[in-house]
C-alpha positions in Angstrom: 0.0 0.0 0.0 2.8 2.3 0.8 4.4 1.6 -2.6 1.1 2.3 -4.4 0.7 5.6 -2.4 4.2 6.8 -3.4 3.4 6.0 -7.0 0.2 8.0 -6.9 1.8 11.0 -5.2 4.7 10.9 -7.8 2.2 10.8 -10.7 0.1 13.5 -9.2 3.2 15.7 -8.8 4.2 15.1 -12.4 0.6 15.9 -13.5 0.5 19.2 -11.6 4.0 20.1 -13.0 2.7 19.4 -16.5 -0.4 21.6 -15.8 1.8 24.4 -14.5 4.1 24.2 -17.5 1.1 24.3 -19.8 -0.2 27.3 -17.9 3.2 29.1 -18.3 3.3 28.1 -21.9 -0.2 29.5 -22.5 0.7 32.7 -20.6 3.9 33.2 -22.6 2.0 32.5 -25.9 -0.7 35.0 -25.0 2.0 37.5 -24.1 3.7 37.0 -27.5 0.4 37.3 -29.3 -0.5 40.5 -27.3 2.9 42.0 -28.0 2.6 41.3 -31.7 -0.9 42.9 -31.7 0.3 45.8 -29.6 3.2 46.4 -32.0 0.7 46.7 -34.8 -1.4 49.0 -32.7 1.7 51.1 -31.8 2.7 51.5 -35.4 -0.8 52.7 -36.2 -0.6 55.1 -33.3 2.6 56.5 -34.7 0.9 57.1 -38.1 -2.1 58.6 -36.3 0.2 60.9 -34.3 2.0 62.1 -37.4 -1.4 62.9 -39.1 -2.5 64.6 -35.9 0.5 66.8 -35.6 0.0 67.9 -39.2 -3.4 69.1 -38.2 -2.3 71.0 -35.1 -1.9 74.1 -37.2 -5.5 73.8 -38.3 -6.9 73.7 -34.7 -9.1 76.7 -33.9 -9.0 78.4 -30.6 -12.1 79.9 -29.1 -12.3 83.5 -30.1 -15.4 84.8 -28.3 -17.0 85.0 -25.0 -20.6 85.6 -23.7 -21.7 88.6 -21.6 -25.0 89.7 -20.3 -25.8 93.2 -21.7 -28.1 94.6 -19.0 -30.1 96.6 -21.6 -30.4 94.3 -24.5 -29.9 90.7 -23.3 -27.1 88.1 -23.7 -24.7 88.5 -26.5 -21.5 86.9 -27.7 -18.5 89.2 -28.3 -15.6 88.7 -30.7 -12.2 90.2 -31.0 -12.0 93.0 -33.5 -8.6 94.3 -34.9 -9.6 97.9 -34.9 -11.9 98.7 -32.0 -11.1 95.8 -29.7 -14.4 93.8 -29.6 -17.7 93.6 -31.4 -20.9 91.7 -30.9 -21.6 88.5 -32.8 -23.9 89.5 -35.7 -27.5 88.5 -34.9 -31.1 89.3 -35.8 -30.8 92.4 -33.7 -27.8 93.8 -35.4 -26.3 94.3 -38.9 -23.5 92.2 -40.3 -20.9 94.1 -38.3 -22.6 93.5 -35.0 -23.9 97.0 -34.4 -27.4 97.4 -32.9 -30.2 99.7 -34.1 -28.8 100.4 -37.5 -30.4 100.0 -40.9 -28.6 97.9 -43.5 -25.5 95.9 -43.6 -22.0 97.2 -44.2 -20.9 98.5 -46.7 -23.9 100.7 -46.8 -24.7 102.2 -50.2 -26.5 105.5 -49.9 -28.7 107.0 -52.6 -27.6 110.2 -54.4 -29.9 112.4 -52.3 -29.6 110.5 -49.1 -27.7 112.0 -46.1 -26.1 109.5 -43.7 -25.3 110.4 -40.1 -23.0 108.1 -38.1 -23.4 107.9 -34.4 -20.2 107.0 -32.5 -19.5 106.3 -28.8 -20.4 103.9 -26.1 -23.6 102.5 -24.7 -25.1 106.0 -24.2 -24.6 106.7 -27.9 -26.0 103.2 -28.6 -29.2 104.1 -26.5 -29.4 107.3 -28.4 -29.6 105.4 -31.7 -32.6 103.5 -30.2 -34.5 106.4 -28.6 -33.3 109.6 -30.3 -32.4 108.7 -33.9 -35.9 109.1 -35.3 -36.3 112.6 -33.9 -32.8 113.5 -35.1 -33.6 112.2 -38.6 -36.9 114.1 -39.0 -35.3 117.3 -37.7 -32.4 117.0 -40.1 -34.7 116.5 -43.0 -36.1 120.0 -42.4 -32.7 121.6 -41.9 -31.2 120.0 -45.1 -34.1 120.3 -47.4 -32.5 123.3 -49.1 -29.4 121.3 -49.7 -31.3 118.9 -52.0 -31.5 115.9 -49.6 -34.8 114.0 -49.5 -33.8 111.2 -47.0 -31.9 111.2 -43.7 -30.5 107.9 -42.4 -28.9 107.5 -39.0 -26.4 104.6 -38.7 -25.2 103.4 -35.3 -21.5 102.7 -35.0 -21.6 102.9 -31.2 -21.0 99.9 -28.9 -21.2 99.1 -25.2 -18.2 100.4 -23.3 -16.5 102.0 -26.4 -14.5 105.1 -25.7 -11.7 107.0 -27.4 -9.7 105.9 -29.2 -12.0 103.0 -30.1 -14.6 105.4 -31.5 -11.9 107.1 -33.6 -11.0 103.8 -35.2 -14.6 103.1 -36.0 -15.0 106.6 -37.4 -12.0 106.1 -39.8 -13.2 102.6 -40.8 -16.7 103.8 -41.7 -15.7 107.2 -43.1 -16.7 106.3 -46.6 -20.2 105.3 -45.4 -21.2 108.6 -43.7 -21.8 112.2 -44.5 -21.7 113.5 -40.9 -20.3 112.1 -37.6 -21.7 112.7 -34.1 -19.6 111.5 -31.2 -21.7 111.3 -28.0 -19.1 110.8 -25.3 -17.9 111.8 -21.9 -18.7 109.3 -19.2 -16.6 106.4 -20.6 -13.7 108.9 -21.1 -13.9 110.1 -17.5 -14.1 106.7 -15.8 -10.9 104.7 -15.8 -11.0 100.9 -15.3 -10.1 100.0 -11.8 -7.5 97.3 -12.4 -4.0 98.3 -11.5 -1.8 99.1 -14.5 -4.5 98.7 -17.2 -4.0 101.4 -19.8 -6.9 103.8 -19.9 -6.9 104.0 -23.7 -7.3 100.3 -24.1 -10.8 98.8 -24.7 -12.9 98.1 -21.6 -11.2 95.5 -19.4 -14.4 93.5 -19.0 -14.3 92.7 -22.7 -10.6 93.0 -23.7 -9.0 91.0 -20.9 -11.0 87.8 -21.5 -10.8 88.2 -25.3 -7.1 89.1 -25.2 -6.5 86.0 -23.0 -8.1 83.8 -25.7 -5.1 83.2 -27.9 -3.5 80.2 -29.6 0.3 80.3 -29.4 2.3 77.6 -31.2 3.4 76.3 -27.9 -0.2 76.0 -26.7 -1.0 74.1 -29.9 1.9 71.8 -29.3 0.7 71.0 -25.7 -2.9 70.4 -26.9 -1.6 68.0 -29.6 0.6 66.1 -27.2 -2.2 65.7 -24.6 -4.6 64.5 -27.3 -2.1 62.1 -28.8 -1.3 60.6 -25.4 -5.0 60.2 -24.6 -5.6 58.5 -27.9 -2.6 56.2 -27.3 -3.8 55.2 -23.9 -7.2 54.4 -25.2 -5.7 52.3 -28.0 -3.5 50.3 -25.6 -6.6 49.5 -23.5 -8.6 48.4 -26.5 -5.8 46.3 -27.7 -5.4 44.7 -24.3 -9.2 43.9 -24.1 -9.2 42.2 -27.5 -6.5 39.6 -26.6 -6.6 36.6 -24.2 -4.3 38.5 -22.0 -7.2 40.4 -20.5 -7.4 37.4 -18.2 -3.7 37.5 -17.3 -2.6 39.0 -14.1 0.9 39.6 -15.5 -0.4 41.3 -18.6 -2.8 43.4 -16.4 0.2 44.7 -14.5 2.0 45.6 -17.7 -1.2 47.4 -18.9 -1.5 49.3 -15.7 2.1 50.5 -15.8 1.8 51.7 -19.4 -1.5 53.6 -18.8 -0.4 55.1 -15.5 2.7 56.4 -17.1 0.7 58.2 -19.8 -1.8 59.6 -17.3 1.1 61.1 -15.3 2.5 62.7 -18.5 -1.0 64.0 -19.5 -1.4 65.6 -16.0 2.0 67.3 -16.3 1.2 68.6 -19.8 -2.2 69.8 -18.6 -0.6 71.8 -15.8 1.8 73.3 -18.3 -1.1 74.2 -20.6 -3.0 75.9 -17.8 0.1 77.9 -17.0 0.4 78.9 -20.7 -3.3 79.9 -20.9 -3.1 82.1 -17.8 -0.6 84.4 -19.4 -1.9 88.0 -20.2 -1.3 89.0 -23.8 -1.5 92.8 -23.2 1.0 95.1 -21.5 0.5 96.9 -18.2 1.7 100.4 -17.3 4.6 100.6 -14.9 3.8 100.6 -11.2 3.6 103.9 -9.4 1.5 105.8 -11.9 -1.3 107.7 -10.1 -4.9 108.3 -11.2 -4.0 111.9 -11.7 -1.2 111.0 -14.1 -3.3 108.6 -15.9 -6.0 111.2 -16.3 -3.6 113.8 -17.6 -2.0 111.3 -20.0 -5.4 110.2 -21.3 -6.9 113.6 -21.8 -3.9 114.7 -23.8 -4.7 111.9 -26.2 -8.4 112.8 -26.1 -7.5 116.4 -27.1 -5.5 115.1 -30.0 -8.3 112.8 -31.1 -10.8 115.7 -31.3 -8.3 117.6 -33.5 -7.7 114.6 -35.7 -11.4 113.9 -36.3 -12.1 117.5 -37.0 -9.3 117.7 -39.5 -10.4 114.5 -41.3 -14.0 115.9 -41.5 -12.8 119.1 -43.1 -10.6 117.3 -45.6 -13.5 115.1 -46.7 -16.2 117.7 -46.3 -18.0 115.7 -43.6 -18.9 117.7 -40.5 -17.8 116.1 -37.3 -19.5 117.0 -33.9 -18.3 116.0 -30.5 -21.1 116.1 -27.8 -20.2 116.0 -24.1 -23.0 114.0 -22.7 -24.8 114.7 -19.4 -24.2 112.5 -16.3 -26.0 112.3 -13.0 -22.7 112.3 -11.0 -21.8 115.8 -12.2 -22.9 117.9 -9.3 -25.3 120.7 -10.2 -26.1 119.3 -13.6 -29.8 118.6 -12.8 -32.6 119.0 -10.3 -32.7 115.4 -9.5 -36.0 113.6 -8.9 -36.6 111.5 -5.8 -36.0 108.3 -7.8 -32.8 109.6 -9.3 -31.5 110.7 -5.9 -32.3 107.4 -4.1 -31.4 104.9 -6.8 -29.3 106.5 -9.6 -26.8 108.6 -7.7 -25.5 106.0 -5.3 -22.1 105.0 -6.8 -19.4 106.9 -4.9 -16.6 105.6 -7.2 -18.3 106.9 -10.3 -19.0 110.2 -8.6 -15.3 110.6 -7.9 -14.3 109.8 -11.5 -16.9 112.1 -13.1 -16.1 114.9 -10.6 -12.4 114.7 -11.6 -12.8 114.1 -15.4 -15.8 116.3 -16.5 -14.3 119.7 -15.6 -11.3 118.8 -17.8 -13.5 117.9 -20.7 -15.7 121.0 -20.2 -12.6 123.2 -20.4 -11.4 121.4 -23.5 -14.8 121.7 -25.3 -14.9 125.4 -24.4 -11.4 126.0 -25.9 -12.2 123.9 -29.0 -15.4 125.9 -29.6 -13.4 129.1 -29.6 -11.0 127.6 -32.1 -13.8 126.8 -34.5 -14.0 123.0 -33.8 -17.5 121.6 -33.6 -17.7 120.7 -29.9 -21.1 120.9 -28.1 -21.1 120.8 -24.3 -24.4 119.3 -23.2 -23.2 118.3 -19.7 -25.5 120.9 -18.1 -28.4 120.4 -20.6 -30.7 119.0 -17.8 -29.9 121.7 -15.3 -33.5 122.9 -15.0 -35.2 119.6 -15.6 -37.1 118.0 -12.7 -38.5 115.0 -14.4 -36.6 111.6 -14.1 -34.1 111.4 -17.0 -31.7 108.7 -15.9 -32.7 105.0 -15.8 -29.8 103.4 -13.9 -27.0 104.2 -11.5 -24.4 104.4 -14.3 -25.2 106.9 -17.0 -28.0 105.8 -19.3 -30.9 108.0 -20.3 -34.6 107.2 -20.8 -36.6 108.2 -23.8 -37.1 111.8 -22.7 -33.4 112.2 -22.0 -32.4 111.0 -25.5 -35.0 113.2 -27.2 -33.8 116.3 -25.3 -30.3 115.6 -26.6 -31.6 115.3 -30.2 -33.6 118.5 -29.8 -30.6 120.4 -28.4 -28.4 119.3 -31.3 -31.0 120.3 -33.9 -31.4 123.7 -32.1 -27.6 124.2 -32.2 -27.5 123.6 -36.0 -30.6 125.8 -36.6 -29.1 128.7 -34.6 -25.7 128.5 -36.2 -25.9 128.8 -40.0 -22.1 128.5 -40.3 -22.4 124.9 -39.2 -25.0 124.1 -42.0 -22.7 125.8 -44.5 -20.1 123.0 -43.9 -22.5 120.4 -45.2 -22.2 119.9 -49.0 -25.1 119.8 -51.3 -26.7 116.5 -52.3 -24.8 114.7 -55.1 -21.4 116.2 -54.2 -20.0 113.5 -52.0 -16.2 113.4 -51.5 -15.4 110.1 -49.9 -11.8 109.7 -50.8 -8.8 111.1 -52.8 -8.2 109.2 -56.0 -4.5 108.8 -56.4 -2.9 107.9 -59.7 0.6 106.8 -60.4 3.1 109.6 -61.1 0.5 112.2 -60.2 2.0 115.6 -59.6 
């Protein structure tokens, strides 16, 4: 019996050794098969990576952001090379993104049509909505003797635009208009409150997010490397699952090592990408510049801009008017109603900016008027008005306020024949100089 037992134990041992050898052989065979298929997958990944890198230059970065316009709803804004930002064209705007304007750009006026362009920020934009009809009907009467039978008001004003953005829009659309009205003052007086942000830059609420949306070659490279690694990791996993090795503990360990390594690389690349995307792509002014210095620097530019627009208007026989708009934070500018006092004159910061900036502009407008430049100071237009004119705690006017501005402008033109004399007769537009080679 003992002999038989030894034989059985010996045969059982051999049997289990054979089974173990078979298991090792199967594991090794599966591993070879998996490596072969992985090699094929890897070669296809290399080809895919090459194709992907060729497409990196075609990747498109986001170029817009969405902002709630408190007056007109939610809009998307795009970068614009001349005036900083512009609305995405919609059913409420023309093809250039401007609200409350008739017709797309370029606008082709009829021979007896007189086109007025309105430039400025949101106050000018509101004027296009509430005061343009009154302006148009009044100008028809004033220009009837000039041979015009139609007056069209086009709005080239945009939320938060100021100088020099309005100047750039004026130059861009110069061949479209016969007369320009700049309705400005508040945006020029209020400087953006972020340290070192240049006051002549577009509004920081728009420009900073848009200027941060860029797509440098290095960022494109990082995005391509992250995407390629992610695709490679997915491919390895799919290859693993298609082979018998998905049941192998050894192969599972190898798969885990490969994928974890790629995940670590992707996380590192993602951190580098976030660092690259956080860079600011606009310059800041040196530290230590005071608000007073910024204001003096900006208003020197503003003075030059008024001279430039006036000179351009004279060259092209297109009258240009700069109107200094009223504002509720200018002390003594109105007999404020109870609503205005309690709700619309509550921002101390705006009061400080307006109190410092408006006297400078009032002085500039006075001096320009003496020099024969068409500046109209309407900052005290509402001095004797008791009705509610303002409709928020910023600067915007209601229907009555915009109509009063239109009436005041028409009254100025009617009382000053020399201003009407600067308007050419219908059919004599002078949009540009025609330059020919070798002209003397």
